[in-house]
Each structure stands twice: as C-alpha cells, then as structure tokens.
C-alpha positions as CSV (number, residue, x, y, z in Angstrom):
1,M,20.2,4.2,3.0
2,A,18.9,4.0,-0.5
3,E,15.2,4.4,-1.4
4,T,13.5,1.3,-2.2
5,Q,11.2,1.3,-5.4
6,Y,8.0,1.1,-3.1
7,Q,9.0,4.1,-1.5
8,K,10.0,5.8,-4.6
9,I,6.7,5.1,-6.1
10,T,4.5,5.5,-2.7
11,S,5.9,9.0,-2.3
12,R,5.3,10.0,-5.7
13,A,1.9,8.9,-6.0
14,L,1.1,10.5,-2.7
15,R,2.1,13.9,-4.2
16,L,-0.2,13.4,-6.9
17,V,-3.2,12.3,-4.6
18,R,-2.6,15.5,-2.3
19,A,-2.6,17.5,-5.7
20,G,-6.2,16.2,-6.2
21,G,-5.7,12.9,-8.0
22,R,-7.2,9.7,-7.4
23,P,-5.0,7.1,-5.7
24,N,-5.2,4.3,-8.3
25,D,-4.5,6.6,-11.0
26,A,-1.8,8.4,-9.3
27,W,-0.1,4.7,-8.7
28,L,-0.4,4.0,-12.5
29,T,0.9,7.4,-13.5
30,T,3.8,6.9,-11.1
31,L,4.5,3.3,-12.6
32,A,4.6,4.9,-16.0
33,E,7.1,7.5,-14.9
34,I,9.2,5.0,-13.4
35,Y,9.2,2.1,-15.5
36,P,10.4,1.7,-19.1
37,P,7.9,0.7,-21.4
38,D,9.1,-2.9,-21.6
39,N,8.7,-3.4,-18.0
40,L,5.5,-1.2,-17.4
41,R,2.9,-3.7,-18.3
42,S,4.0,-6.4,-15.7
43,Q,4.4,-3.7,-13.1
44,Q,0.8,-2.6,-13.8
45,K,-0.6,-6.2,-13.6
46,H,1.0,-6.4,-10.2
47,S,-1.9,-4.6,-8.6
48,C,-1.9,-5.6,-4.9
49,P,0.4,-2.4,-3.9
50,K,-1.9,-0.2,-5.8
51,W,-4.9,-1.3,-4.1
52,A,-3.3,-1.4,-0.6
53,F,-2.0,2.3,-1.4
54,S,-5.6,3.2,-2.6
55,I,-7.5,1.8,0.3
56,L,-5.2,3.6,3.0
57,C,-5.8,6.8,1.0
58,H,-9.5,6.1,0.9
59,S,-10.2,5.1,4.2
60,G,-8.8,8.6,5.8
61,H,-5.9,7.0,7.1
62,I,-3.5,9.3,5.4
63,K,-2.8,13.0,6.6
64,G,-3.6,15.4,3.7
65,V,-5.8,12.9,1.7
66,T,-9.7,13.0,1.3
67,L,-11.7,10.3,3.0
68,G,-13.7,8.5,0.2
69,C,-11.3,9.2,-2.7
70,C,-11.2,5.7,-4.2
71,P,-14.3,3.7,-3.7
72,E,-13.4,1.2,-5.9
73,S,-10.5,-0.1,-3.7
74,E,-13.1,-1.0,-1.0
75,N,-13.7,-4.7,-2.5
76,K,-10.2,-5.4,-3.2
77,S,-8.5,-8.1,-1.1
78,S,-5.3,-6.3,-1.1
79,G,-7.0,-3.5,0.3
80,R,-8.7,-5.7,3.1
81,Y,-5.1,-6.9,3.9
82,A,-3.4,-3.5,4.0
83,L,-6.4,-2.2,6.7
84,D,-5.6,-5.4,8.6
85,A,-1.8,-4.7,8.6
86,L,-2.8,-1.1,9.8
87,S,-4.9,-2.3,12.5
88,H,-2.2,-4.4,13.9
89,L,0.5,-1.8,13.3
90,L,-1.5,0.7,15.3
91,A,-2.1,-1.7,18.2
92,N,1.5,-2.6,18.2
93,P,3.6,0.0,16.6
94,S,6.8,-2.1,17.3
95,L,5.7,-4.3,14.3
96,S,7.2,-1.4,12.0
97,T,10.5,-2.9,12.8
98,N,9.5,-6.5,12.4
99,K,7.9,-6.8,9.0
100,A,8.1,-10.6,8.9
101,E,5.9,-10.8,12.1
102,L,3.6,-8.1,10.8
103,K,3.1,-10.4,7.5
104,R,2.7,-13.5,9.7
105,K,-0.3,-11.7,11.8
106,V,-1.9,-10.5,8.5
107,F,-1.3,-13.4,6.2
108,G,-0.8,-16.5,8.3
109,V,2.0,-18.8,8.2
110,K,3.2,-20.4,5.0
111,G,1.9,-24.0,4.7
112,Q,-1.1,-23.5,7.0
113,P,-4.7,-23.4,6.2
114,G,-5.9,-19.8,5.4
115,Y,-2.1,-18.6,4.2
116,R,-2.0,-16.0,1.5
117,T,1.3,-15.0,0.1
118,P,2.0,-11.4,0.8
119,N,2.2,-9.0,-2.4
120,G,3.5,-5.8,-1.4
121,E,0.7,-4.7,1.0
122,V,3.0,-4.6,3.9
123,E,5.7,-2.6,2.1
124,V,3.3,0.0,0.9
125,L,1.9,0.6,4.4
126,L,5.3,0.7,6.0
127,C,6.3,3.4,3.3
128,L,3.2,5.5,4.4
129,Q,3.9,4.9,8.2
130,S,5.0,8.7,8.8
131,E,1.9,9.8,7.0
132,I,-0.7,7.9,9.0
133,A,-3.3,10.6,10.6
134,A,-3.5,10.0,14.4
C-alpha cells in the first residue's frame, strides 16, 4: 500500500522532533522538503494538521517525545480536536479502522448544530497511532 502524504509528512516530522526539533517547526520543515515552492505556501496555510501533530507531541502521548515541547499548540482548536480524537481512540481502539465514525464522534454530524469540518486532525492521529505511548 502506498504511503499517504500525511504518513510521509508525519513520519519525517516525527524524526525531526525526536532529534530535538520543535513539532510545529518540524512540520513546516518537512513541508518545505516535500512540496515544490509553488505549492508550499498553500500547504503552510493549511495549519490544522500541524497543530494536531504539535499537540499530540506536546501532551506527552508520543513515544520518544518530550512532554511540553510545544506550548503554543495548547490554544489551537485543531489541537483540541486531535486530543478529543485520541481520547475516543484510546477508549475504543476499533475506531482506528472506522475513520468516519471517529470523525463523527469528534466533529459531529454534517448539517447538525456544532458540526465542524474535519481538516486532517484525525488523519495525523491515525498516522501516529503506532507511536502512542501507553
């Protein structure tokens, strides 16, 4: 099975973080390595996956990553959604094979009050699933 863009970005960024980089900087560095200059700016503007990655690293849930490594991720809504998704996944590991249901639990039902369009947060979490500290 081919590696997805999220898998490629997440695994490269995680290597940089484990080498001492800050999660948000590691994400941006990885984007610059993967995307050509004419696509880079739009990818950098798409910040929800970056903040999901950063809060998961910051909150001590990822093996080999220092707790508290990215405090600026604490106040980002995408970070809160990623932590909510993690909570659901830990409570019900079978959700890892039902991404649509995990997204429904986190973001609500499209067309219903309180719904928010998912923006890569769950994909980043699922890429990191094997790296989650017990």
